[in-house]
N, C-alpha and C positions, 0 to 999 in steps of 0.2 A: 424812876418812871420808865427810862429807856431800858433798864434791865428787864422790867416787866413786859415790855413790848417785845424784846428779843426772845424772852421765854415763851411767850404765846405763839410767836411765829414758828420757832423750832418745834413746839409741842404738836401743833396742828399739821405742819409740814411733814414731820416724821410719820405720823399716822397715815396720811394720804400717800406717802412714798411706799409704805408697807403694802398698802392696798393696790398701788400701781404695779408693784413687783409681782404680786399674785396674778393681776390682769395679764401681764406679759406672759407668765408661765402658762396661764390658761389658754392664751392665744396660740402659743406654739403647739400645745397638745391638741387644740381644736383643729388646727390646720391639718395635721396628720389624719385625724378622724374624718374630716371633710373630704380629703383627697381619696381615702379608702372608700368613703360612702359613694363618691361620684363614680369611681371605677366599679363599684358593685352595682350601681344603678345601670351602668352601660352593659354589663354582663346580664342582668336581669332583662334589659330591653332586648338583647339578642335572643335570649330564651323565649321572650314573648313573641318576636318576629318569627322564630322557627315554628312556634305553635300556630301562629296565623297562617304560615305557609302550609303547614300540615292540614289545617282546617280547610284551606282552598283546595288542596288535592283530594281531600275527603268529599267535598261538595261535588267535585267534578266526577269522582267515581259514582257517587249517588246519581249524578246527572246521566252517566252512561247507562246505569241500570234502568233508569226510566225510559231511555231511548230504546234499548233492546227489548224491553218488556212491552213496549207500546204495540197495540194491535195493528196499526197502519205500518209499522216498521216490519212486522211479521209478514203482512200482505205483500210488501215489496220484495222481501228477502226470499220468500218461498214461492210466490206466484210469478215473480219477475215483472219486467216492464211491459209485457205484451198483454196483460190482463186488462179487463174492462175497468177494474177499480184502481188502476195505477194512478190516475191523475187525482182521484179524491184522496188517496193515501198519500200522494206526494204533497198535496196542499195541506192535509192535516200535519204531516211531519214538518212542513215549512213553518207552520204556526208553532208547533211544539219546540222546534229548535230556537226560534226567536224568543219564546217565553223562557226557556231554560237558560238562554244566554243572559236574560235580564236577572233571573233568580240567581244564577251562579255569580253574578256581579263581576268578578275579576276577569274571566276569559273574554277576549274581544271577539274571537271567531271560533265557531265550532262546525266541523263539516264531517261528512262520511263518504268514502269511496267504496265501490263494489269491484270485486275482482272481474267477474264476467258480465258486468252490466254497465250500460253507459249512463246510469243514473247517478245524479249528484245532489246531495242535501247538505244545507248549511244554514247557519243562523242568519245569513245575509240574503241568500236567494237559493232556489233549488232549480234544477234542470234536468231534462231528458237526455241531453247530449253533453257529457262531461268534457269531451274534447273542445267542443265549441265554446262552452262556459270558460274553460281554463285559457284558451287562446285570447278570449275578449276581456276577461275580468282579473285574471291572477297572474302574477309573476313573483318568483321567489329564487333565492339563491343559497346554496349550502356549500360551505368550505371553498368559495370562489367559483363554484360550478353553477351555472344558470339551469334551472329545471325547464326544459323545452316544452313539454306537453304533459298531459294527464297520466300518460303511461309512465313517464319518468318519475312523477310524483308517487304513483303506486308502487313502483320498484323501490323507491326511497324508503317508504313507509313499511313495505313488506320485508325488506332486507333488514331494517332496524328491529322490526318485531321478531324476526327470526333469530337475531343476535341477542335478544332478550333486552334490548334498549328501549326504555320507556320515554326518553327525552332526546330531542334532536335540536341542536342550536342552528338557527338559520342566520344567514348574513342580513337578509331582509326579506320582507314579503309585502306585497301590495294586493289588496282585495277590496271589494265594495263594502260599504257600510251605510248606515242610516243617513249620515251626514255627507256622503260622497266617498269617492275612492280614499282609502287610508293606507299609508305606508308606514311600516314599523321596522326599526333597525334593531338587530340582534335579538330577535324574540326567541322564545323556546316553544317548540312544538311538542305537546304531551300526547303520546299515544295511549288512549285510555281503554279502549276495548276492541276486540277483533273476533270475527266468526271463523271457526274452523278448528282443526285439531293438528297437532304435531307441527306447530309453527307454520301451517299453510292457511292463512286466513282467507275467508270469503268476502269479508268487508272489514274496513278499518275506520274507527272514529277517532278524530284527533281534536285536540283544543289548543288554542293559541294563547300563550301567556306573554305579554309584553315585558320586556326587561325592566322597564321603569316601574311597573306595578309590582314585580317581584321584589325589586329593591325598596319600594315604599313599604311592602309588608314586613320586610326584615327590619327596616330602620324604625318604622312606627312614628309615634309622635314624641318619643323620648330622646333618641339619638340624633346627633347632628347630621345634616344632609351632606356634609363634607366628608363623610366616612367612605371607605372603599369596601365594597362587598364583593367577595369572591366565592361562587358556588361551583362545586365540581361533583361529578358522578363518581361515588366511591368504587363502583365496580369496574368502570372503564378508565377512570382518571380524567375524562374529558371535562374541560372547564365549560360550564353552561353560562355562567354570568360572571363578568369581570368589569367592574366600573373603573378600575385602576389602569386598564390597558396594559397589564403585564408589569406594572411598576413593582419593584422589590419592596417588601414591607418589613423586613427584619432590620429595622434601624431605629434610632432614637426619636424620629419624628412621628412614629405611630405607636399606639398601644394596640397590640394584636389580641384579638379574642377568638378562640377556636371553638366551633360548635358542630354538632352533627345531629342528623335526624334519621333514627332507625326506620321510621315509617317510610321515608322517601329515598333512602340510601344516598343522602347528600353529606358532603363534607362542606361546612360553611366556615369562612374566615371573614372576620370583621376588623377592619383596621381603622381606629379612631385617631384623628390627629391630636397630638399632645396639646396643641393650642385649645382644643375644645375643653380639656380639663382645666387648663389655666383660665379660660374664659368663664367656666362654671364657678371657680373659686374666687375670681377677681372681685365681684361685688361684696363677697363675705369678708375677704381680706381687707378691702377698703372700709367696710363698716366697722370691723373690729379695730382697725388702726385708728379710725376716727374716734371710737369710743375711748380707747386708751389714751390717745392724745388729748381729747377733751377732759378726761379724768384728771390728768396730770396738770393740765393748765388750770382747770377749775380748783384743784387743790392749792396751787400757788396763789391764785387770785383770792380765793376764799380766805386763806390763812392771812395774807397781807391786809385784806379789807377788814377782817374780823379784829385783827390785832390793833389796827390803826383806829377803828371805831371804838374799841374798847378803851384805847389810850386817851382819845379825845373826850370821851365821856367822862372818864374818871378825872381828867384835868379840869373839865368845866365844873364839875361838882366841888372839887377841892378849891377851886378859885372862888366859887360863890360862898363856900363856907368860911374862907379866909377873910372875905370882905365883911361877912356878918359877924365875925368874932374878933374884931379890932386888931387884925394883923396876926392872930394866932393861926399857925398852920398845923393841920393834923396829919399824922403819918401812920402807916400800918394798914390794918384791915378797917376800911371805912364803910362797909356794906350797910351796917345798921344805921349809921349816920346818914348815909344816902337816902334810905327810906324815910327817916324821920323828917329830913329837910324837904324832900319832895312832897311828903304828905302835907307839911305845913304850908309850903309854897302854893300848892294846887288845892288846898281845901276850900278856899273861897271861890275860885273859878269853878270848882266841881259843883258846888252848890247852885251857882248861877247857871251852869250848863244843864243840871238836872231839871231846874225850874223851866228853862226854855224848852227842853225835851218834853217835859210833861205837858206843856202848852201845845207843842206841836203834835203830840199824840192825841190830845183832846180834839184838835182840829181835824186830824186825820180821821178819827172815829166819826165826827160830825159829818165830814165830807163823804165818808162811806155811806152814811145813812141817806145823804142827799142822792147819792148815785142809786141806791137800791130802793128808796121810798119816795124820792122827789122832794121838792121844796115844801117845807111845812110851816115856816114863819119867816118873819123879816130878818132875823139873825142868819137863817140858812142862806137867804138870798144875798145878804151882804158878804158872807164868807165865800159864796160861790163866785160873786162879782170880783172879789179881791183875789181869789186863787186862779181864776180863769179870766183874766182881762181881755184875752184875744177872742173870746167866744162870739163877739159881734161880727168878726170877719169870717166865722165859720170854724167848726172844729169836728173832730172825729174821736169817738171813744174806742180804744183798742184794749182787749183783754188778752193778756199774755199768761199762758199755762205751760209750766215746765214739765214736759212728759218724761224726759230722762235727763239727768244731770243734778248738779248741786243746787237745789231749790233756794236755800239760804243765800248762797253766793250770788245768784241771779237777781233775787229780789232785793237784796241789801247793797249790791255793788254794781253788777254789770249793767242792769237796766239804767241806773243813773249815769254810768260812764257813756252808754250808748246815747242817752238823751243829750248829755253835754256836748258830744261830738256830732250830733245829727244837725240837719237843717232847721230843727224845731227846739232849740235850747230853751225857749220859754215854756215848753210843754210841761205837763204836770204828771207825776207818778203817785197813784194812790194804792198803797199795799193793802190787801184785804185781810191778811192774817191767815188765808187758807192756801189753796193751790193757785189762785189767780191774782194777778196784779193789773190794775187798771191804768192805762196811759190816756191822758187827754192831750190830743196833738192838734195844733192849728191847721186848718185845711183851707188855705187861700187859693182859689182857682188861678189867680194871677201868678202864683209861684209853683204851679204844677198840680195842685189839688190832690186827689187820691193817688194819681200816678206817682207824684213825688214821694208820698208815704210809702207806697209799695216798693219803689226803688230803694228808699232808706231801710226798709225791713230786710232786704237782702243782706245788708251789712250786719244786721242783728243776728241773722242765722249763721254768719261766719265767725262770730266772736269765739265760739268753742265748738269744734267739729264733733265733740263727744257728746253733746247735749242735743236734745230734740225739743223744739218749741212748736206750740199750736197758738195762732193768733187769729182772733176774730175781730173784724172791723165793722163799725156801724155806718149808717149813712151820715151825711153831713148835717149838722144843726147849728144854729146861731142864737139860741135862747137858752138861759140857764134852766128854764122850766123843762127843757127837753132833755136834760142830762140823763134822768132815770130811763127815758124812753131809749135813748142812744145806747146806754149800757145794757139794756135788755136785748136790743138788736145784736150787739157785739156778742152777748153771751150765747144768743141763738146761733150766730154764725160759728162761734167756737165750738159749741156742742155738736155741730154737724160734721166736725173733722174727726169723728170717732174712727173712720176707716183709714186714717193716715198715721197710725200708731208708730210706723217705722221711719218716719221722715218728717223734717220740718215742713210746715205748711201754714198758710194763711188764706183767708177768704173775706171778701168784701160783702157786706149786706147791701144788696141792691137788686130789686126786681128787674130792672132793665138789663141786667147782665145774665139773667136766666133764660133758658130755652126749655121747652117742654120735655122732660125726661120720658114722658109716655110715648113720645114719637119713636124711641128706641124699642119700646114694648108694644108695638103697633099690631093690628090684626094680621097684617101680612108677615110680620116677624114671628108671632106666635103660631101662625098657620104653617110657616116653614119648619119651626121647632116641632110642631106636632108631626108633620110628614117625617122628619128625621127619626123622631121616637117610634112612629109606626113602622119605619123601615129597621128599627133597632140599630141605626148607625151611631154606635156609641161615641166614637172619636168625634165625628161631625157635630153631634148634639152637644157633647161636652165643650168642643170649641166654641159653638154658638152661645152657650150659657156664659162662658168666660168673656166673650165679646160684649154681650148685653151688660154684664155687671161691670165691665171696665168702662163702658160709657156712663154707667151710673156714678162711677167714681169722679167723673168730671163735673158732675152737678150734685155735690154733697148736700146743699140745702134742700133741693127738691127731693133727692133720694130719701132724706130723713122724713119729709112731709108725706111722701107718697109710697113709702115702702109697703104699707099694708095693701094699697091697691095693687102694687107689683106682685106681692105674695099671692093674692087671691086670683089674679090673672094667670099666673103660672100654675096655681093649684087647679084652676078650671082646665087649662090645657092637659096637665097630666091626668086628671080624672077622666077627661074625654079619651085619652089614650088607653087608660086602664080598662074602660068599659068596652072600647073597640076591640082590644086584644083579648079580653076575657080573663085578665090576670086577677088573681085573688091573693089577699094577704098584704098588699101594698096600700099604705095610707099616706096621704099628703102632709099629715101632721097639722099642728095648730100654730097660729100666729101669736106672738106676744110683743109688747112694745119694746122689750130690751133687745130684740133680735137685731144684729147688724147685717149690712148687706153682704159682707163676706160670709157670715154664717148662713145666710139665706142661699148664697151661691153654692157653697159646700153641700147643703142640705138637698138642693135640687140635683146637683151632679151625683150625689150618692143615690137618689132616687132613680136617675137615669142608668147608673151601673146595675142596680138591682133589677130594674125592668128588663134591660138587655140581657142580663144572665138568665132571668126567669124564662123569657121568651125563647132564647136560643136553646135552653135545655128542653123545651116542649116542642120545638120545631120537628116536623117529620123529615124535612130535607134541610141540608146545610150546604147546598150547592151554590156557594157565593159567586162562582164564575158564571153560572147561568143567569142569576139575578143581575149581575153587572152587565151581561151581554144584552138582556132585555131592556134594562134602563138606557144603555148606550143606543140601542136601536130606536127607542122612543125618542131620545134626545136628537137623533138624526132625522127623524121623519114626522115630528109632531105638527110641522107646518102644513103637511099634506092632509087634505080633507079626508082622503080615503084610508088614513092610518086607522087600523083597528087591531083587536086581539088576533084576528086571523092573519093579517099581513105580518105582524111582529113574530107570530109563531112560526110562519114559513121562513122568515128571515133568520131565526136562531135554531131552526131545525127541530122543533117539537110540535106536538099536536096543540090545537087551539084549546081543547078542553083542559089539557095538563097545564098550559100556560095560565088559563083563568084561575084554576085552583091554587097552583104554585104562586101566582102573584098575590092573590088575597092572603094567603098564609104568611108570605114573607113581608108584605107591605102593610097588612092591616086594613086595606081598602081595596075596592074593585078596580080592575083595569080601566073602565070608562071614567070612573071618578078621578083617578090619578091623572089621566090624560086631560080631562076637563079643568082640573085645578092648575095644571102646567100652562095650558093655553091661556087661561085667565090671568095668571101671573105675568106672562110674556106680554099679554095685551095691555095690562096696566102699566108695565114699563114703557111700552111704546107711547102711551097716552101721555106719560109724564116727560119723555125725552125727545119725542119726534113731533113734526108737524103734519104727519100723515092724517088723511081723512079717516073717519070711522069705518067706512066701506073698505078702504085699503087695509086697514089694521085687521078687520074681520077676515079678509082674504089671506093676509099674511100669517095669521095664527091659526088657520085651518078650520075656522067656523063655517066657512062656505057662504052662508047668507047673513045679512045684516041683522035680520030679525032673531036669528039664533044667537048671535053674538050679544044683542041687547038684552034678550031675555035671561041668558045665563049670567051676564055681568051684573045686572040689577039684582038678580036673586043672591048672588054671592057677596057683593060689596054693599048692597042696600041703596044703590043709586045708579043711574044710567051712566054710560060712558060720556055723554055730553055734559051731564051735570058734574061729573067727576073732573073733567077738563076745565069747565068753567070755574069750579072751586080752586083749582090750582092757579089759574090766572089771577083770581082775587087775592 
């Protein structure tokens, strides 16, 4: 027997040792490949950073083309500062520079100097006297030399331009910005365009590139921030950016990657600390080492346990055979004898167990019928009283459905293990033979009631992270006659969880826990959605639809009940927009009971996309900037009683007639109608959130008189402001 034990240990141990050797070899080979992969990733990251830097320079070249081709710029350049249109042109360029600075993203400051003119234009501010502006707002230093005035700055830019230099490294620069004065250390000044011939510019435009932003472009999201970036001008050899402060890089502490950009005439050196590579490989090395160590340990333990178990099993069988055979001891291969003895020993108990199992199955079927059809006779009542003795204290029926995972394992093993370890060990599990299992749990309010059950369910979800469960819970009952009703309520709650296919979820059946979902789909919400659709604001309308349906996800029971109402309220809104905009070929579709809330959301978002695409393709004008300017002016002046199409047209610089036609085409409604709806919406919000009188609200929202406010509010909302406020109080 001992020899057999030793043979088993050596047999399994040798097999696992061979596997472990192959694991070690694979580990060594994998380390080399991983190190090579990490270094290749760093090189690709540098290439991506160079591409991002080239993209930035390209955007700034395009920016300069926009500046020099602007009509206001031509006015200043050719007519000079003495013309009558200088101020208007300067204002226009001031706005243009600010907008371009935002569009270009990376440059923090853009400015233009003129050779023979005191004008100064920048993305921060513009001035008719560049000397005065420079002395008050700007300071900069180059190569340790302080630039004293605007003339020195012009000489610096012009001389660099004459030498063919496109980049100047500054020691620092201080200039005004939107958030106050800003000081940048070691920025790069990029000369992008200049007027004139033969290196004799009449004006020069320059963009400021902060060093940190250039470094961030090079490093991106892939490389370590501890890397050293060194950028030099290939033509002059001047170092433009050096985050290492001249530190020598050719040593074992850094992995140096060289790059270049033909578009920018840059030579770029990226030095990555070797600790970065070891840090990238450390988790993988730890994981592989743990796997190999666990494999070898498991091999030893498994071999020992298996051999010892086998040895003890065989010894037990031989001992039992010896006892039954009057001292005769069997030797050799005893597998057939083992089967015969075990069959004879267990045959009687097997028959008994089968009879008991059959009785339990019959009771399970009978109890399933009780849950689905109710108590039908006295036998059913006695069985229910015996199986659910705690029902007089209160109980809850929970239906468990395994959406993803091993259903057989859950229904035959894990649910019973959960019940045994839960605070409700006297609970009952009733397998249905389908996708659901019913749990009847005691719900004693003195022991936490529904909250205790909810807390216990959280543990059920944690039994297997790869499985997804849906659970519906009924209300509390305390009579066996209520079991079928409680089961139906749990099934109704479970069926409402169709929108949670990707995660564990449970829901109580209880009307007191529900709020009206239709409050989310109110008249005001649908009116706002209609206005967004009329404006063809695709992103805002889509975001609002996502928000409305995310609120529906918080009330799955009510969403299931009222999804048809929600469908037709949205259909009415979209049909109104279709008629107003005159779109043809768009249909809202038909409702069917199998439609889920997610499918409804995707359907109406698709309709929004089709509507916006169709309207934009038919618009005569696509001047979004003008529409935004009109809307902004309305938002700033709607409180004034005198706000009209005429005042807004004057503010944005167009004729009243063009504004009226342009607004109707872009918004799908007239200017007065839009202004009225805006004022009514603001007034309604004030009625809800403030204690101001109706007269004061009428004045604050631009209605002028109380009668006008009452008439329009009652017509739009169907009740007077006083009645609306009284309803809120109730």
